[in-house]
C-alpha positions in Angstrom: 128.8 -158.4 -88.9 128.9 -161.7 -86.8 127.7 -164.7 -89.0 128.7 -167.5 -86.8 124.9 -168.5 -87.3 123.6 -167.8 -90.6 120.2 -165.8 -90.5 117.4 -165.7 -92.9 115.9 -162.2 -93.8 112.7 -163.7 -92.4 114.2 -163.8 -88.9 113.1 -160.7 -87.0 115.8 -158.7 -85.1 113.5 -158.5 -82.1 110.5 -160.3 -81.2 108.4 -159.1 -78.1 105.6 -161.2 -77.4 103.1 -160.4 -74.6 105.8 -159.0 -72.3 104.8 -157.7 -69.0 107.2 -157.1 -66.1 106.1 -156.5 -62.7 108.7 -155.3 -59.7 107.6 -156.0 -56.2 108.7 -153.4 -53.7 108.8 -153.1 -50.0 105.2 -151.1 -50.6 102.0 -153.3 -50.8 101.6 -152.4 -54.4 103.7 -154.2 -56.9 105.0 -151.7 -60.1 103.8 -152.8 -63.1 106.7 -151.5 -65.7 105.5 -153.2 -68.7 101.9 -154.5 -69.6 101.1 -157.1 -72.2 103.7 -155.4 -74.6 104.0 -157.2 -78.1 105.9 -156.1 -81.6 108.3 -157.3 -83.9 111.5 -155.4 -85.6 112.8 -156.6 -88.8 116.6 -156.9 -89.5 118.0 -153.5 -90.8 114.9 -151.4 -89.3 115.9 -148.2 -87.7 113.4 -147.8 -84.8 112.9 -144.7 -82.1 111.6 -145.8 -78.5 109.7 -143.0 -77.2 107.7 -142.4 -73.9 107.7 -140.2 -70.8 109.7 -140.7 -67.7 108.7 -143.9 -66.1 107.0 -145.3 -69.3 109.1 -148.7 -69.3 111.8 -147.8 -72.0 114.9 -148.8 -69.6 112.9 -151.9 -68.3 112.5 -153.1 -72.1 116.2 -152.3 -73.0 117.0 -154.7 -70.0 114.8 -157.2 -70.9 116.3 -157.1 -74.5 119.8 -157.4 -73.1 118.8 -160.3 -70.9 119.5 -158.1 -67.8 116.3 -159.4 -66.4 113.5 -161.6 -67.5 110.1 -161.2 -68.4 107.4 -161.8 -65.6 105.3 -163.0 -68.5 105.9 -163.3 -72.6 108.7 -163.7 -74.4 111.7 -161.9 -76.3 113.9 -163.3 -78.8 116.8 -161.4 -80.6 117.7 -162.9 -84.0 115.9 -166.2 -83.2 117.6 -166.5 -80.0 117.0 -165.7 -76.1 118.5 -162.3 -75.3 121.5 -164.1 -73.3 122.3 -166.1 -76.1 122.4 -163.3 -78.3 124.9 -161.5 -75.9 126.8 -164.5 -75.9 127.1 -164.8 -79.7 127.9 -161.3 -80.0 124.8 -160.5 -82.2 123.8 -157.3 -80.1 125.7 -154.3 -78.9 124.4 -151.4 -76.4 125.2 -148.0 -75.7 123.9 -147.1 -72.2 123.7 -143.7 -70.7 126.1 -144.2 -67.8 128.7 -146.7 -66.4 131.3 -149.2 -67.8 134.4 -146.4 -68.2 137.3 -146.5 -66.0 138.7 -142.9 -66.1 142.5 -143.5 -65.7 142.8 -145.6 -68.7 143.1 -144.1 -72.1 140.5 -144.7 -74.9 142.8 -146.9 -76.6 143.7 -149.0 -73.5 139.9 -149.2 -73.0 139.2 -150.6 -76.3 141.8 -153.3 -76.1 140.7 -154.3 -72.7 136.9 -154.9 -73.9 138.0 -156.2 -77.1 140.0 -159.0 -75.5 136.6 -160.4 -74.2 135.3 -161.0 -77.7 136.5 -164.2 -79.6 136.4 -162.5 -83.0 136.2 -158.6 -82.4 136.6 -155.9 -85.0 140.2 -154.2 -85.3 140.8 -151.2 -82.8 141.4 -149.1 -86.1 138.1 -149.9 -87.7 136.2 -149.4 -84.5 138.0 -146.0 -83.7 137.4 -145.0 -87.6 133.6 -145.9 -87.2 133.3 -144.1 -83.8 135.4 -141.1 -84.7 137.9 -141.7 -82.0 141.1 -141.4 -84.0 142.4 -138.4 -82.7 141.5 -138.8 -78.9 142.9 -142.5 -78.6 145.5 -141.5 -76.2 143.7 -139.4 -74.3 142.4 -140.4 -70.5 138.8 -141.4 -70.6 138.3 -139.0 -67.5 139.5 -136.1 -69.1 136.9 -136.7 -72.2 134.1 -134.8 -72.9 130.2 -136.0 -72.4 130.2 -136.5 -76.1 133.5 -138.2 -76.1 132.6 -140.7 -73.5 129.3 -141.5 -75.5 131.4 -142.0 -78.5 133.7 -144.6 -76.6 130.5 -146.4 -75.4 129.4 -146.7 -78.8 133.0 -148.1 -80.1 132.7 -150.5 -77.1 129.0 -151.8 -78.8 130.7 -152.2 -82.0 133.8 -154.4 -80.9 131.7 -157.7 -81.1 130.5 -156.3 -84.8 126.8 -156.9 -83.5 123.7 -157.3 -86.1 121.6 -155.1 -83.5 122.4 -152.0 -81.8 120.5 -150.7 -78.7 120.8 -147.1 -78.0 119.8 -145.7 -74.4 119.7 -141.8 -74.7 122.7 -141.7 -76.7 123.0 -138.0 -77.3 122.6 -137.4 -73.6 125.1 -134.6 -72.5 125.9 -134.0 -76.1 126.2 -130.4 -77.9 124.4 -129.8 -81.1 127.6 -130.1 -82.8 128.1 -133.2 -81.3 124.6 -134.8 -81.8 124.9 -134.1 -85.5 128.2 -136.0 -85.7 126.7 -138.9 -83.7 123.6 -139.3 -85.8 125.8 -138.9 -89.2 127.8 -141.7 -87.7 124.6 -143.7 -87.0 123.4 -143.3 -90.5 126.5 -144.9 -92.0 125.8 -147.8 -89.3 122.3 -148.0 -90.8 123.8 -148.3 -94.4 125.8 -151.3 -93.1 122.5 -153.1 -92.6 122.6 -153.2 -88.8 119.4 -152.9 -86.7 119.2 -149.8 -84.6 116.8 -149.1 -81.6 117.3 -146.2 -79.8 115.4 -144.4 -76.7 115.6 -140.6 -76.9 113.8 -137.5 -75.3 114.7 -135.3 -78.4 111.8 -136.0 -80.4 113.5 -134.0 -83.5 116.2 -137.0 -83.4 113.2 -139.4 -83.5 111.6 -137.3 -86.1 114.8 -137.0 -88.3 116.2 -140.3 -88.0 113.8 -143.3 -87.1 111.8 -145.2 -89.7 109.5 -146.0 -87.1 108.3 -145.1 -84.0 107.3 -147.2 -81.0 105.7 -145.1 -78.1 105.5 -146.6 -74.5 103.3 -144.8 -71.8 102.6 -146.0 -68.4 103.7 -149.6 -69.4 101.6 -149.8 -72.3 102.3 -149.7 -76.2 100.3 -146.5 -77.1 101.8 -146.3 -80.7 103.5 -148.0 -83.3 103.8 -146.3 -86.6 106.0 -144.0 -88.7 106.8 -140.6 -87.5 105.0 -139.0 -90.7 102.0 -141.5 -89.8 101.8 -140.0 -86.4 102.1 -136.8 -87.4 98.8 -137.4 -89.7 96.8 -139.0 -87.2 94.9 -135.6 -86.7 92.9 -134.3 -89.1 93.5 -130.9 -87.7 96.0 -128.3 -88.9 98.0 -125.6 -87.3 97.7 -122.1 -88.3 99.7 -119.3 -87.2 99.7 -115.6 -87.8 100.4 -112.2 -86.4 97.4 -109.6 -86.1 97.4 -105.6 -86.5 96.2 -104.8 -83.2 94.0 -106.9 -81.0 93.4 -110.7 -82.0 90.0 -112.2 -82.3 88.8 -114.7 -80.0 88.6 -118.5 -81.1 84.8 -118.0 -80.7 84.7 -115.4 -83.5 86.7 -117.7 -85.7 85.6 -120.1 -88.2 86.7 -123.8 -87.4 88.9 -123.0 -84.5 88.9 -125.2 -81.6 92.2 -123.7 -79.5 94.0 -120.4 -79.7 97.2 -119.6 -78.0 99.7 -116.7 -78.2 103.2 -116.6 -78.0 106.1 -114.2 -79.5 103.6 -111.9 -80.9 101.9 -115.0 -82.9 98.6 -116.4 -82.5 98.5 -120.0 -83.1 95.2 -121.9 -83.8 94.2 -125.4 -84.3 91.4 -126.0 -87.0 89.7 -128.7 -88.6 89.6 -126.6 -92.0 93.0 -124.5 -92.5 91.7 -123.4 -96.3 88.7 -121.8 -94.8 90.4 -120.3 -91.8 93.0 -118.8 -93.8 90.8 -117.3 -96.2 88.5 -115.7 -93.5 91.6 -114.4 -91.8 93.3 -113.0 -95.0 90.2 -111.4 -96.0 88.1 -110.5 -92.9 90.9 -109.6 -90.4 94.3 -107.9 -90.3 96.2 -111.2 -90.1 99.7 -111.2 -91.8 103.0 -113.4 -92.1 100.2 -116.3 -91.9 101.6 -120.2 -91.9 99.8 -123.6 -92.1 101.5 -126.9 -91.1 100.6 -130.2 -89.8 100.8 -131.2 -86.2 104.4 -132.0 -85.1 105.6 -135.4 -83.5 105.8 -133.5 -80.3 102.0 -132.6 -80.8 101.4 -136.3 -81.6 103.5 -137.4 -78.6 101.7 -134.8 -76.3 98.2 -136.2 -77.5 99.1 -139.8 -77.1 100.6 -139.6 -73.6 97.8 -136.8 -72.1 96.0 -138.1 -69.1 93.0 -140.2 -70.4 89.6 -138.8 -69.4 
């Protein structure tokens, strides 16, 4: 990675301090995209950035990349301003769209962008890391959505950055392509790169991120590991089938909610052991399972309308 300016391990990869971003529009009401956001990402961390549509994720990425400036607050990348970090090739980004010329081959695209860096990685190394060896001579316009994302990833690697920002990196990929992409990202993490990715695939965040930063309506709603988010609720989910009619929630001990899907009853309870004993001894329940809330459950709870 880039070692032009040696860094201490104490320098955060990304430092966001009291950042707000307001956009003025033609209407009388300004749009508050971010509201007093603060968090710090250490070097080498893998962070999933989650949020509903309009939560402020793209605005935050634009600020970290120096494409716009905060209305208030400050952002630093490895101790530099975002624009200085970009100029020093300390940060690379994989964005959802743009930046690719369909008439060029993959190889020519890599060569063209490599020429803009003072000390780029070799084309062969970047192609290997992005798994592009087999399609180097294919025109970009003939590449699939997943292949184009791998090309964008390769372009982000050319400057050998310390920090990678990935905005919906697997959008448009099938299951196999997503699996291959995240295998590649795991290798990047082993190289010590800091990886921050925004995704709507909560399973990806659960499987890959060491830490979750959750935005909602421009505010920082949560900053914790996926495990800690799942375990914030003391409630558990009991799922079972019944022979015949299922009892109502009022007839079951410690059940706050019950729903039905594909022949299963799904019950939310504050005492899963007591409920399981009751169901197996007093009802026709069978095929019973108990689990914690999922990351999706936690996401839905944290982004639900506030009463």
